[in-house]
C-alpha positions as CSV (number, residue, x, y, z in Angstrom):
1,M,105.0,104.0,104.0
2,T,102.7,103.0,101.2
3,P,101.0,105.7,99.0
4,V,97.7,104.8,100.7
5,G,99.4,105.0,104.0
6,R,100.7,108.4,103.2
7,A,97.3,109.6,102.1
8,V,95.8,108.3,105.3
9,D,98.4,110.2,107.2
10,R,97.9,113.4,105.4
11,A,94.2,113.1,106.0
12,I,94.8,112.7,109.7
13,G,97.1,115.8,109.5
14,V,94.4,117.8,107.9
15,Y,92.0,116.8,110.5
16,Q,94.4,117.7,113.2
17,R,95.2,121.2,111.9
18,R,91.9,122.2,110.4
19,I,88.9,120.3,112.1
20,S,90.0,119.3,115.5
21,P,90.9,122.8,116.8
22,R,87.4,124.0,115.7
23,K,85.3,121.4,117.2
24,G,85.9,122.5,120.8
25,W,86.6,119.3,122.6
26,R,89.2,116.6,123.0
27,C,88.5,112.9,122.5
28,A,87.4,111.1,125.6
29,H,90.6,109.0,125.8
30,A,92.8,112.1,125.9
31,A,90.6,113.9,128.3
32,L,90.5,110.9,130.7
33,T,94.2,109.9,130.5
34,G,95.9,113.2,129.6
35,G,97.7,111.2,126.9
36,A,97.6,111.5,123.1
37,S,94.3,112.0,121.3
38,C,93.0,109.3,119.1
39,S,94.2,111.1,115.9
40,G,97.7,111.4,117.3
41,A,97.8,107.8,118.6
42,V,96.6,106.4,115.2
43,R,99.0,108.5,113.4
44,E,101.8,107.1,115.5
45,I,100.4,103.5,115.1
46,L,100.4,104.0,111.3
47,A,103.9,105.5,111.2
48,R,105.2,102.6,113.1
49,R,103.2,99.7,111.9
50,G,101.8,100.6,108.5
51,L,98.1,100.7,107.3
52,A,97.5,96.9,107.3
53,R,99.3,95.9,110.5
54,G,98.1,99.0,112.3
55,A,94.4,98.2,111.8
56,A,94.0,96.1,115.0
57,P,95.9,98.5,117.3
58,T,93.8,101.4,115.8
59,A,90.6,99.5,116.6
60,V,91.9,99.0,120.1
61,Q,92.5,102.7,120.4
62,F,89.2,103.6,119.3
63,L,87.6,101.0,121.7
64,A,89.6,102.5,124.6
65,C,88.3,105.9,123.6
66,Y,84.7,104.6,123.5
67,Q,85.2,103.1,127.1
68,A,86.6,106.3,128.3
69,A,83.7,108.2,126.8
70,R,81.2,105.8,128.5
71,L,83.1,106.3,131.9
72,L,83.1,110.1,131.6
73,A,79.4,110.1,130.5
74,S,78.4,108.3,133.6
75,T,80.0,111.1,135.8
76,D,79.3,114.8,135.9
77,V,82.8,115.7,134.6
78,R,83.1,119.2,133.3
79,G,86.2,121.4,133.1
80,V,88.8,122.9,131.0
81,C,91.5,120.9,129.0
82,C,94.6,122.8,128.0
83,C,96.1,121.9,124.7
84,G,99.2,123.9,124.7
85,P,98.4,127.6,125.5
86,I,94.7,127.1,124.4
87,P,92.1,126.2,127.1
88,I,89.4,123.9,125.6
89,P,86.2,123.5,127.7
90,F,84.6,120.0,127.7
91,G,81.8,118.3,129.3
92,F,80.8,114.6,129.1
93,R,77.6,114.7,130.9
94,T,74.8,113.2,128.8
95,P,71.4,115.0,129.1
96,H,68.8,113.2,131.1
97,R,65.9,111.9,129.2
98,R,62.6,112.7,130.3
99,R,60.2,109.9,131.1
100,G,56.4,110.2,130.5
101,P,54.5,113.1,129.3
102,H,55.2,116.6,130.9
């Protein structure tokens, strides 16, 4: 792995350890499929393919997550997702916008 690739991998690792556990939800792709989160999938892509050759598969992963979020937002999905022993509540319902003056 190149020095830049290692730096990106370390940055993803920091995100996974310090930021992701505090945000309170999983990525939509992981919530919908039960598979790896985007950060885990991208880290794996970069480990296998490198930074340059992993760019397109990374974009495909983010597109799949975007599509999963749109699908979940169109439903009234709510629940608790377990990441190991820690239950994580999630909800993908978008708030309804009011129309006209009230």
